[in-house]
N, C-alpha and C positions, 0 to 999 in steps of 0.2 A: 440827774439822768437827761443828759442831751435830748434825746428822744422827744420828751413832750414839752419841748420850748417849742416846738413848729408847727404849723399850722395845721387843722385837722387835716387827714387821708392822705398828706404831704409823705407820712414815712414810707418809703418804698413798697410796695404790696408786695414785694418780694422776699419780703426779713423773715416771712415763716411761710412755706409751702403749704400747707396741710390747712392755715387759715382761708389759703385763694380755693383752693379744692372744697371746701365745705363750702363756701360760697356759690361757687358756680355748681354743685350735684346739689344743694338746697330748691335751687328756680324748676329743675326738673321733678322734683318729688314733691314741691308743695302742693301736686293735685291728688293726690294718694294718700288716704287716710292712713293713721299711724296704726299697728297694729294694736289690736286688740288686747292684747296680754305685756305690750309696752309703754308704758305713761312715758305723757310727752315729755321731756327736759326741760327745765328752767328754763326760763326765755329772759336775755337782759335787754332785747328789746324785740321788735315786731315789724318789721318795716315791709309795709305795703302785704300785708298779710303775711310774710315768711318772715319766721323766729330766727332771732340769731343767739344760740344756745349760752346756757353758762358755761358748758365744759368749751365751746370754740372759745369765746372771751378768754380764758383760763390759758389756754393752746396759744392764743394769739400773744396776750401776755408774757409767757415764757421763752417763747420765742425772740422777743426786746429784750427781753433781760439778760438773755444768754448767759444762763445759767446761773445769774447773780441770786441770791438771797434779798429782796427788796420790797416791802412793802409799801404798794401803790398807794398816793393820797387820794382824795375822794378828786382834787379838777384834774391827776393822772388818768384815773380809772376814767374818765367822763370822757378827756381829748381818746382814750383808747377807743371807747365805745364810738365816738364820732369815727374814727378810723373805719371800724368795722360796719357801720351804717353806711358811709360813704361808698366800701366796696362792695356792698351788699347792693346799692343803688346801680353802681357801675357794671357789675355781672349780672345781673338783671337786665338792664337793659345791653348789654352785650350779646345776650340770649337772644332778645325781642329783635337785633339787630341779625341775628343766625354766624355770629362771630364763632362759637362753639364747633363751627363746620368746615371753618376754612383749616387749612392745611397746619401752618405755623401755629394755629391756637392748639388744635390736636394734638399735634406733637408735645407742645408744652405740658399738657395735662398730662398725656401719658408719660413725661418723663416724673413731673411731681406724681403719680400716683407709683410707679416705681418706685420713687426715694421713699415717700411714706409706707410702700410693703414693704421692703427691705429693710428699712429700720424698725418695722414694726418687727418684720422676723426675727431680726439680729437682737434686738431685747428678750424676744420670748426664747430663743439659743440659749441666750446667757444666764437668764432665770436659774440660780443653781448652780452656776459653775464660779463660784469664787475661786479662784484660788488657793490651794493650799499650802501649807506653811512649805513641803518638803518643793513642790512646783518651784515654789515664791526663791528658797536656796537654790534651786538646780538653775535656774534662768540668770540668780546670781555671779554664781561658780562660771556659767559661760560667759557672762559678759565681762566679768573681770577675766577671763581667759582670753578673750579676745581684743581687748582694750589697747591702746599702746601705753605702754611701760612708760615711755622717756618723755618727758617734754624738753622741746629746744628752746632756746632764744637767740634773735638772728637778728640780720640787717639787711640792708637791701639799697643798691643802687636800681631804680626804674626808669628806663630810656625809652626811646621810640623806633632805634635801629640798630642791629647788630653794629656797624661801623661806632657807631657811640659809646655804644657797651663796651665794645672796644680799647676805644679811648680812654674810658674811664679806668680799666683794666691797667693799662699803660701809665695813668696817670698815680696809682696805688704802687706799680712797681717805682715807681721814680722816686718815695715816699711821702705823697700825698698821704692824708687822714681819711680812714673811709667815711668819718660822719661830715667833715666838712663837705666834699663832694658831693653827700647824699643831701645834704642842706643847701648844696651849690645848683644843683644838676639832676635830680629826681623828679619824675614828675608824679610822684604817687603823696598821698595824703602823710606819710609818714615822715616825709623826708624834714619838717618841723623839730623833728625829734633825732635827727642824724638815720634817719634812715630805721628806727628801732622799731620791730615788728613784736617785743616782749617774748612771755612765755606761749608757746604754741605746740600742741601735737602733730606730726607729720600728717592725720587723717584731714587736719583742718587745711591743708595746703593742694592743690592742683597738685599731680605727679608728678611732671616736671621740676618742679621747686622742690618739691616733698626728697624727690629721689639727690637733689645736688644738695642739700641740705644736709641728708643722712649718710654722705659720700664724707664730709667734711670734718677735720679734728677742728677742736677749739682751737679757735684766734686767725684758723683758716679762712680766705675767701676763694672765690671759683676763680678758675685761673682761664676760663671759657664762658661767654656768656651763656645766659641761660633763657630758654623762650619760653613763654606763656601764651597763653590769649590778653594776657595785659599788657605783654610789651617784651623787651631785654631786660633781664635782671643780672646784678651783679651782686655774689652773696657772701657774706661775710657769719661764719659762727662764733657767738660770743661766749654761749656756754651750754648745756646739758645736765637735767636733774631729774631724778628717778620720781616716777607718777605714783604716789600715793592711796590708791583703790581706798573711795568713798564705802562709810562702814554699812550695813545690811540695813537696818534703822533707818538712815539717810534716804535710801531711796526705794524704802518700800514700795510707796506709790508708784514710781515709775515703773519695779517691778512687774508691779501690780494690771497695770496698764498693759506693759507688754506679753506678758501671761493669756491675759484677755485678749490680747487683737488676737494671738497664734491661733487661741482657740476656734477666734468666728475664722482666721483664714482657712486652719482646718475644715471645716465644718462646710465654708462654700467649695473647698475643692474637692472634696466628698460630691456635693450636689454635682457640680465641673462633672467628675467620673463619671458620676451615673447619670447625665442628661444627654440627648443627644442636639448636639451644636454645630452647625454649617457657616462658617465665615464667610461671609460676603468682600467684604474688601479685600 
């Protein structure tokens, strides 16, 4: 785990936003006694009278691990704690310097709070929203219906001008081999393989390129140069084949994520519909 090979507190303080919010928030709350009915959370350190709680430590570690299941060694835990202590000291000094009142800092804290609260509400909404088998199968059927059913195997020669592309086509008509011209003249990385792009679906290609490939028959090449943002192409279609959709069980996790994402999007859309929103941009 490379993060822990670095010096204390040199890991970017923005790795996880909530840790920074917690550090800044504690400074202003330190003088207020805790509510009698709420026991003080267990502290992993106390810095100039301000505790760093176990929950803050755990959340920060969770952010560093980025979802990986890993148990930290004692040395790694101590390094993380050193980072949090450094953050608390810097945040406390920033508060003394009045930096929390500067426009940039206020805006950053506001955005961080938005992110944390929005994530919390998203997680609350998604509890109990696990997709049903019927929803997953409906998502699967929809995905299969919209997917490209054909894969294409093509080569291309990419050059920087229409005039040069015209010359490549002229050479092909004169009997030159497509692969040889691609190796000699193409400015694309595929030139070492004679312009071979392998198998692909049209959705992976920019529209002018995809449209040109779709119009070709096996063994044909484009009679006119095709322009994209990458330059000018001469394209040859080698072959086509039908795509076999992946089985349901193989993509179940992706389907689950897609259904959950759509549910959350629908929830947000409903919130927007019932909100009063004035755009100023």
